[in-house]
Phi, psi and omega in degrees: 000321173296320176306318186290330177293309185298319175305310184292331177288317179299316183292337178275001177098009181271138188277328176222135183230130183243132171238125180242114182246145188222125176246129183229139168233124187224133177236131180241130173237122198234138174144131180273334182221153185068189183302139177281146168271133185256123170233137181237139178228135174236139184226140181218110189221158175227140174239132190250141168228120184233141188239142161271182180297333178221167173099171178280149182292150173259163185207163179200151178245125182240115189271340174227078191296141172204156187309312181307309179310315181304309182296320173303317184297307185293326180298319182289322180295315186292335182262347191260007181219150180275154178281151167211172195249020178288132176293141183244186188249014179311328188281349179274344177306128184296158178259343182194167170219136178289167180287134177235124179267120180211131182263100183233012185234117177269113178291344184290345186288341182296340182280323185050048181301115186286342174272006180291312176300316181293324176298316180294318176301318177301326179288322176298313175300319176296323178293333178299335179297339179286340184234090181307135174101339185278124179238149170273113183265332174207149179222123179229117180247125179241131175235130184222143168243121179249137167238121191249130179233142178218137174209157172213168187280002174275359177114354187285133163216127177203158182209158175202166178244147178212134178250161185211122174241134183222132168255127175245122184228130167261126181248154181233125164231124190051241183256016187252134173235135187229131173256127179226157182226152171233129186230137175215161177269347179233128183303325181305331183276001176277122183243103186301325179297313183294324179289318177292319183296322179295325172293325182290317178301310183295311184289329172301322180282323175287327180281327184268345183294137178285189169298166180317123172232170180272151179272129171280129180095178190242011182229144168232146178253124178256135175296165178302325183287316181295313181287334173293326176298312178295323184291327179294321180293326181265356184306316181309337183286347178263008177262151178296130177091349176256326182261189183293147179279148178091172177254173183143181180297126183239340189201173175299154181301338181271004186248128178228135184238127183234156165237119194226103182275004184246026170280123182299139171084352187269133181291347176270000187281147175203153175293328178210159172278184189288359179251354180095005177285125186302133177291142177199145177298138178217142175265132177261324171232126181241114180050042175092351182256125175287118184248345182207168168220134179302140183208157164254184183294312183303315185289320180297316179298317181293321184261006174078027178243196181235147179295140179264005185073036174253034177264107180233146173268143177276190186307315185242359190287138178286308183266153171292149172235168175286120176213150185272160177257277169242095180267125187209160167267123186298129178290163181243203178255009183276132176283158182300326180301326184287322177298321178297316180296316182291335182285342183048250185265034181270212187221134173269121182251129183254328184228131182233140177232127175288142179247359179107207178282144180265151185294331186276356185102157180078209178251157174251135177236144175259129192234140179238137175176208187226143179285159185247121175233119186059037182078007179238156175291130183241229182292152172292155177207152180223123179212173176243147176231147179244136183205144162265166179301311185295314178299316182301307184288329179288341188252016174278112182274329180201155180229134185274182178259359176269119181247125177228152185242149183226121191264131174217231171295328167236164177267108185239137180232163179195156166274191168285146177232138175263114184248136176256137177207204180209144177298135181246007183090152178063035183070018179260128180251124183260129174255000000 
């Protein structure tokens, strides 16, 4: 099929053609009580990027590909745009990719066991018994098998398989409802007990916290989930063309930020990106110093850099864009207990909600957690904190050794972080 795409593009007069094909089988099992409803989706699509000798690329999305459609597609592309003399980046598309070992395929998915979702839901219900008052309001289990194929007229052809298992659960405690997800590439790595405990911790902080109050002391400790949420909000600043230009001090010396697409078992992992650039671990910030910025081929070409293998398409996007794979703050050897001791009369934050721009500059976050007294968790507290990306990274005082990932549009991970700031009045903590 990809050979037919490339041949049709060449016959239509395009000098370089790239074809990205995706075959997907997805099953969803939904229901908190009673029998689970099963819904299955199968998809087969091709996305095309076609270059002339000069000018920006043209593209098309074909949802039910066949050779006749390819010819019609390229005929429309060739007749529907004007020529220009702008230099393009077709010559930067890779010609080949070496073998990259990354474990993102669970062979068990081939069985498509219909009892798998019911068994998992039952384990979630059993785990609820450990947390009185916690109720399951919704349960959605999704399993998907993706087969990715990529080829271009420069000689590139490669493919890989990837599985994805995800639990979406809505928990209720008193009048508060919270939706959380757990995503893995291997079913065995989904832990129902950990999922329920995570829901209980987050809802416990949310339900028990009073109105906005001031933080005593100058330190807060962010849980991995809270710090991953903050990193997600600031992540665009780590992309080429979006963040500060040039290299230099970007964070505290103890902070390193990586994007690593070759972590076994992580849903963001791939052997190569959607443009064919081989996957490899890369430091964006190394011991406080900005050393690289995430880029795809187009952005790197426009900014005079090199692709870092971060060109990915979204669900329906024709062209790749800069996206992260597994973005995380590198853990240290420090235990959480050490961070709590350093925090003294600070706060342990379990849940963070972005609130938009802060009046003092940067972003505003609503935080829920518990005060810390003599290194131990005490009363619930709700406060707000404001930080810019630079102030946040520069004021990280300690990093724990526990690293956890949370999957969304990207897979983002973090250890516990000790953050220094100061009270700003009206329950606002300034970082």
